[in-house]
N, C-alpha and C positions, 0 to 999 in steps of 0.2 A: 537190247532195245528197251527203251522206257515204255511201260505199258500205259495205255490211255484209259481213262475212265469210261465205263459203259454209257454214262449219260451223254457222251459226245456224239452219238450217232442217231439221235432221235429225230427231231424235226429241225430243218433249216440250219444244219451244222456249219456249213461253210460260210465265211464272210461273203457278202455280195461284192461285186466288183466296185472299185473305189468310187466310180461315178454314180453308183446306185445307193451309196450308203445313206444319203440324206432322206431316202424314201422309207427308212425303217420307222415303225411305230415308236413314238417317244417313250423312253424309259425301258424298252425291252433290250435285254442283253443278249444279242445274237452271237457274240463271239464265243469261240470255244474257250473253256477254262484251260489253264495251264496243265500240262500233263502231270500226273502224280504217280510216282513209282510205288509198287507194292501195295496197291489198294486191297488186294485179296483175290480170292478165287472168282469173284464176280467180274473181273476186268476183262476187256476185250482187246485183242491185238489185231492191227491191220494185216490183211493178207494180200491185197492188191489195190491199186488206185481206185478210189470210188466205192470199194466194197470192203467189208470186214468179216472176220469169222470169230465166233466165240472162242476164247481161250479154253484149253482143256479143263473140264470140270466147272465151267462157268454157268451151266444151266442144266435143266432136266434133259435126259436123253431124248433126242428128237424122235418123233414117231417114225416108224418105218412105213412111209407112204406106199400104198399099193397104187402104182400108176395104172391108169386105164390101158386096156389092151392096145399095144402098138404105139404108145405115147413116146417111148424112147427113140423111135425112128424119126421123130420130128425135131431133132436137135438142131439141124441146119435151118429149118423153117422158123423155129422160135428165136434163134439167133438173129435171123433177118428181121423178124417182127420187132425185136427189142432194139437192134442197132439202127433200124430205119424209122423207128417210132411209128409203126403201122397200126397201132391199136385204134379201135373206134369206141365211142361211148354213147350209150343211149340213156335217156332220162325218163324216169317214171314219176308222175306227180304225187306229191304229198298233199292231202286235202283236209281242210277244216270242214268237217261235215256239219257243223252248226250253221256256218255262213255259206256252205256250198261253194268254197273258193279254194283255189290252189295257193298254198303257202310256201311251197318249196319243191325241190326235185331230188330224187335219189339218183346218183350217178352209177350206172351199171356198165361194166367193161365188156368189150367184145373183141374177138380177133378179126382179121380181115374177112370180108365177105367171100363166100365160096372157098373158104380155107378149112382144112380139117381141124384147125384150132380156133374156129369161130366161137365155140362155146367157152365161156370163161373158165369153167372147171378144167377143161382140157388144156386151155392155153396156160393157165397157171401151173398145172401139173407138169407140162412140158418145161416151163421155166424153172420149176423147182428141181426137176431132174438134172438140169445143167447148172444149178446153183445161182439162178438169176431172178428168182421170184420177187425179191425185194425191189430190185431195179425196175422190173415190170410194173410193180404196184405204183412206184413213183410216176412212171410214164402215163399210166391210166389216170392218176389223180391230176397230173398237169394238163392232160387233154380235156378233162372235165372243166378245169379252171378256164382254159382257153376258150372253150365254147360258151361258157357262162359269161365271160367278160365280153365276148363278141356280141352277145345279144343285149348287153346293157340292161339287164333286169333291174327292177326296183331294188334298192338296198335292203328292203325288209323281206325279200324272198330268200329263203334258205337253200343252201346246197349241202347235201349229205354226201360225204366221200369216205370210202373205207380206208382204214389203216391196218393192213394185214400184219400178222406177226413178223413176217420176214422183213418188211420195210422198217420195223422198229430198230433194227440193228444194221441198216444200210443207209449210207449217205444219199442225199438228193443229187442226182447227176448234174454236172455243172451247167449243161445247156438248158436245163429245165428251171434253173433258179429265177430267171427274170419273170416268168409267168407265175411262179410261186410267190415272189415278192409282190407282184401286182395284185394277186388274189388276196394276199394278206391285207393290202390297203383298201380294197374295193368290195370284196364279197363278204356275204354273211355265211360263213362256212361252219358246218358241224362235222367234226371228224368222228367216224364211227369205229369203236374198238370192240372186239368180240371177246366172248368168254374164253375162247382158245388162246387169244393173245395174252389175256390176264393170267392164264394158267402157265403159259410157256415163258413169258417175259414180264413178270409183274413190276420189276424195277423200271424197265423201259416204258411200260404203260404209265407209271406215275410221272416219269419225266415228260412223256408226250403230253399228258394232260396239263401239266403246269406250263409247258411251252405254248400249248393251244390257248390257255387262259391269258398268257402274256400277249399273244397276238390278237386277243379279243375275239377268238373263235369259240364256238360251242363244242360240247362233248356229248356224244350219243353212245350209249352202251347197248349192244345187241347180241343175240344168240347166246344168252346166258341161262336159258331155261334149264339146261342140263350141265351147267358148269358150276360146281361148288365154289371154285376160286372166284369166278365172276360175281356170284351172288354175295360172297363174303366181302368183296372189295367195294360193293355198291356204295355204302354209306361213307367210306373213306374218300372215294373219288368224287362224290356229289355231282353226278352228271346233269346236264341240262335236259336231256331226253333219254328215256328208257324205252326200249322196244320190246314188244311181245308179239309172238306169232299167233294169229287168230286160231290156228289149229290147236294150239295149246289150250286156249280158252274153251274151245268147242269140244275137243276130244280128249284132252290130256289132264283134265281136272283131278282124276282119280290118283295120278302119280306125279303131278307137277304142281301140286298146291303150294309147296314150299316156295317155288319160284314166284308164283303169283303173289303170295303174302309178302315176300321180300321186295318185289317191285312196287306194290301198293304202299308198303311202309316207306319206301324212299320217296315216292310221289307225295306222301303226306308230310314227311319231315322236311324235305328240301324244296318242295314245290316243283319238282322235276315234271316235265311233260311226258305223259304216256302216249306213245305212238303204236298203234296196232297195225301189224304188217300182214301181207299176204291175204288181204281181204278179197275173196273171190266172188262172193254172192251176197244177197240181201241178209241171209242168216248170219254170215260172218260180220257184216256191218253192224247189225243190231246187237250181236253178242259183244262186240267191241264197245259200242255205245253204252251198254249196260254197266261196264266197268269204268266208265269215264274216258274212254278212248275217243275223244273228239277229233283227234288227228289220226288219219288212216292212210295206208298205201296198199295198193293191190289192183288186180285186174278189174275189180268192181268199179274202181274210180279212175282207171286209165292204164293203158298198156305202155310199156317202154317204147321210146321213139325219139325223134328229134325234139329239140326245144322249140316251143311255140315262138312266133315272132314277137309276142309281147304278153305280159301278164299284168293285170292291175295290182296295185299295192294291196297286200292283204289287210283285212280289217282286224284280224287277230293273229299277228305274226307269232311264230314259235318263240317263246320267251327264252332269252339267254340269261343265265344266272348272273346276278350282280354280286361282286365280291365286296362284302361289307367291311368297313374299317374295324379291325380287331382292337379291343381295348388294350391300353398299355398296362397290362397287369401281369404279374408273375403267375406261373402255373398254380402255385399255392393259393394266391388270392382269387384266382378264377374258381378253384374248387370250393373255397370257403364261401364265396359269394353265391355259388350255386346250391348251397345248403348241405355240403358234404358233412358227414359225421366226423368229429375231430376228437382224437385222444392224444395225450402228451406224455413225456417222460419215458419213452421207450428206447431201449438199446437197439443198435442196428441188427443184432441177432434176432431180437423180437420182431423187428420189421420184416426181416427175411423169413421168419417163421410164419408170420401172419399172411404174407402175400400168397404163397401157394395154397393156403386154406381157402382164400377167397377166389383165387383164379382157377382152381381145379375144375369146377363146373363149367366155366367159360371155355377152358381148354378142351373139354369133352363134348361141347355142344354140337348139335347136328350141323349147323353152319359155323365153320371156323372163322374167328375174327381176324381183322388186321390188328396188329399189336405194336405198341411203342414202348420202349424201355428208356429210362434215364438213370444212369449209374453215377452216384455222387463221387467226388474226388476221394481216392484212397479207400473206397468201400466197394466191394464186389459181391458176388453171389456165394452163398454157402452151398453145400452139396444138394440140398433140397431145391433151392432156387435154380441151380444149374440143371437139375433134372426137369424142372418145369420148363425152362428155356428150350430144352431139347424136345419136349413134347410139343410145345407151341411151334417150334421150327419145323417139326415133321408134319404138322396139321395146317398151319396158317398160310394163307396165300401171300402175305407180305409182312415183314417184320422190320421195324425202324428202331435203331439203337443210337443213343447219344451218350457221350461220356468223355473222359479225358484220354482214353486209349481203347477205343472200341472199333475203329475202322477195320481192325484185323478180323472182325466178325463178318465182314461183308461177303456176300455170295450172290447167287443168281436171284434170290428173293429176300435177301437181308441187306438193308442199306444202313451202314454204320458211319457216323460222322464224328470226328474228334472235336471236342470243345477246347478252345484255347485256354491257357492258364489264366486264372482270375475270372473266368466267365461266371456270372451270378447263378447260372443253372447248376454249377458244380456243388452247390450247397443243397441241392434238391435230389430227390430220387422218385421215380414213379413207374408204374405199370398201367398202361391204358389199353384196353381191349374193346373193340367195337365190331359188331356184325349186325345184320338186319334184325336179329332176334335177341341180342343181349348187349350189355354194356357194363364195363367195370373200370373204375378209377381208384387206384391205391396211390396216394400222393404222400411223400415224406418230405419234411423240411428240418434242417439242422436247428435244434432248439438251444443246445448248450454245447459249444465246441470243446470246452475243457473236459467235461464229463462224457462227451460224445453221446448226448441224448437227442432224441428226435420226436417230433410230433407228426401224427399221421392223420390224413383226411381220406375218408372212404365214401364212394358214391357209386350208384348204378344209374346215374342220370345220362341218358343217351346224348342229349345236347351238349353237356359238359364234355363227354368223351369226344364228340365231333370237334368241338372247339380246341381241345388239347391236341388232337391229331393234326388239325390244321396248323396249330402253333408249332408242333414238332416238325411238320413238313416245311414250314417257312424257315425255321432255324436251319434245317438241313439245306434248304434252298439257298440261303445266304452263304453258308459254308461251301456249297458246291458250285456257286456261280451267280446266284442272285437273280434269276430270271423273273420269278413272280414278285420278289421284293422290289425289283426295279420298276415293274409295271405298276405296282401299288403306289410307290412313291410318286410316280408321275401323275 
């Protein structure tokens, strides 16, 4: 059987029914890309209609979940909840504390009333025990969409919905697609991705984010306080909203300062919104305000429950990131215009020797970076560079690789895409590394093809690194199906 690419199971994988196709957002490529054989150990293979399983070796060993006592006895009940779509959703308000106004709601899943699986942790544990947690996550999300659509809330009111790690690799059930499509057209949705999901499925997280952008939805990152992978991926994902638990701010400063620094750095660089969660009292409210958390959620501002009959349009809606037009510049020109230091007349061996010297400190930093490599045509790594790659692969949450024959490097957290013959990037080479605390760009361009001489540009400019990562993701995006590229063109 031909293996399918892992990017095919993220959000909205199946085509809508023919009569619904005109409802798609203009320019968004919802269709599945054609199957590609032999992508590498990161591929996923279908196991049953509507569900998939990771191929052997496709990801980190799944945690051996300790099920709550007695949870395995509820296999029949959880099957009934899933099959009959019996989940309930409560909504907790997200408040703009400056204007004292509701700006959105967090959707919180619940099992049926008077059920032993009423609590969401027990319900999802039971679903996980029978291999249906991803399907359950879709059902909960669709129910939140349905209720929000029924209330006809102002379009500026935001809805936060979770995207659990399990649903990153499971298709949306067929019967839920109509409400998902309607939500895509009418709601201001922010999907929330957790640090756990970024640790377990970094490639799928990247795909989910770009598909959300294509649908003109927002991206919120939560539960990253104790996730090195989540913190490391923050500047690469450039979320609209970053969440912090007020308990971290109040009680965890002695051991979670790195998380606070990373989040505040992202807020500064990309103008992401800081949302303080689990605010339970006046003290938590004031602590959140002191760090610029003007958007808050917690019992202090309102308990979960039914949606109100109406909500006035917010004076200060949660800002969704606008995707700016990228300049039509080569990576080399981007680096030079950003003030990178340039040297010329180097052999490729000298370039290969220089790169590990510069990248060594980045590879050993406390917060490991997202890394992108570009390998020029007919030029690979020497032994030292190969060792550096292995170090980065062991430490970094996500690695992107471009070149003429690099798809073979793909794995559960390495995304490799082959450039076609004659592509202008094949005369370039680079290493780009970016974390909340460090940035490095080593850019090479062929200077003399006859003598095989290269010029090199070096920079530690974080904005340049961000731009080059965006550019790399866009190139891969076009090669992998063009979702974000199509949305941008529209």
